[in-house]
C-alpha positions, 0 to 999 in steps of 0.5 A: 193448801198446795202442800196438803194436796201434795201430801194427800196425793202421796198418801193416796198413791202409796195406799192405792199401790198396796190395795192394788197388790192386795186385790191381785193377791186375793184374786189369785188366792180366791180358791184357798182357805179362809185363813189365807184370805183373812191374812191377805186382808190384814196385811193389805190393810196394814201395808196400805197404812204403812205405805201412805204414812212412809211415802208422806214422811219421805216426801216431807224430807224429814231428818234421819232421826225423825224418819226413823221415829216415824218408821219405828212407830209405824212398824210397831203399830203394824206388828200389833195390828197384824197380831190382833188380826191374826187372833181374831182371824183364828176365832172366825176360822175356828167358828167357820170350821165348827159350822162346817163340821156341824153342816157335814154331820147334818148332810150325813143325816144327823140333826143339825146342832149349831156350834156354841158362841159363833164369832160373827153375826153372819155365822150365827145367822147361818147357824140359825138358818141351818137349824131351822132347815134341819127342823123342817127336814126332820118334820118332813122325814117324820111325815114321810115315814108316817105316810109310808107306814100308812101306805103299807097298812092300806095295802095290807087292809085292802088286800085282806078286804078284797081277798074275803069277798073274792073267795066268797064270789069264787065259792058261790060261782063254783056252786052255781056252776056245779048246780048244787044250789037250791036257791040260785037267786039268793046267790046271785043277789049275794054276789051282786052285793059283794061286787057292789061293795068292791066297786065302792072300795075301788071307787074310793081308791081312785078318788083318793089317788086323784086327791093325792096326785093333785088332779081333783077337778073342782067345779065350784058354784055358789050355794047355800049351806042350808041346801047342802046339809039338807041334801046330805041328811036326805041321802043318809035318812034311810041308813039312819032309820036302818040303824035306829039312829036319829038324824037331825039338822041342828042350827044350820044357818043359810050361809053362802059358800062356793064349793063343788056340790058333788064333792062336798056332798060326798064329804058330808055323806062320808061323815054321816055314814061314819057317825051313823055306824058308830052311834048306838041305836036310839042315839042321835047324829046332829049336823050343824052349820054356822058362819064364823065372822071372825075368820070369815069361814063357814063351819060344818059340824057332825056330832055323833054318840060314839062315846069318844075317840082315844086321845092317842088316836085323834091325830091319826083319824084322817090318815089314809087307811087308818082304822085304829081301835073301834074303827071309824069306818063302816064294817069292811071299809078300807079306812079311806072315807075320812082321808077322802074327806080331808083331801076334798076339804083341803082342795077347797082351801079349808081344813077338817078336824075332830075332837071329843065332846060329851058322849061322842065326838065332833067332826068340823069342816071349815070352809071359806065363806063366799064373798057377798 
């Protein structure tokens, strides 16, 4: 037992000496290449084995022949181990360099393409993470470009929509000033109408800016969807009658929700206004509300008779300032109504969507149901 402990001590001392030297070398070379670090690790591993084996062999006072045999075997094993380690290290370094090159291209704005055949699981995992990040950044850049295009369109349309009434107001004001108007009251009424229309447009812009800035202050209260829909229909009845459109509440369940009543009334008013303007005379606009027990949500739906929206336009219906072919906004609108709908609904932790149905389209507003 004493001899065994003696041999173990010699082996431990030899291996520890080699390991300590390797740790110092790695510390000094910590800012160098991966190739050099791998080489140091390989040399330290082999040196620790050699040091432990040879120190024990010398301590055992072997004959010169036996000591030579042990030394030769250890030397051959060390050479083979270093050779194999060198080959494996080259593969790891090559994979690391390929990943670095792909990452560098990714940093320059290209899409990340992970190199094939990563030599280690860690490098393969890193490549997958970078590929996922690249996909997210690409999607983010696409959204940013779409948002920028939407903003440019919005500025152009707002400028156009403001220029026309302002020119009319200027002409009417000059006519009144010059005293060449036979019926000033009619001009005053027309001027008031144009000012009211521009005030609505400016109000929508302000509301949208609050939504996009994330400063829309909500005061949620518990109320019944039945009352919410009833108030919205009552407010839109006059407009529906003016356009000859039937406005009905079809299948409205008295489900409780916790929402800001004023903001949600605006959501339904915008949807109903759009639906009424796009539905031909003698058409029907239907409002429904139901509780989806599976998802624990309330679905408010407004269905019109517009004839449907082109499939290519459906994804952009809620974009800021978008009007598209057969615009979903009232005449002279700025294309803000549906963007405001989406912003208010999302502020309530819900979502809005649209799909075509026979004869028209259906807008769905999904809101969390109130807790019982």
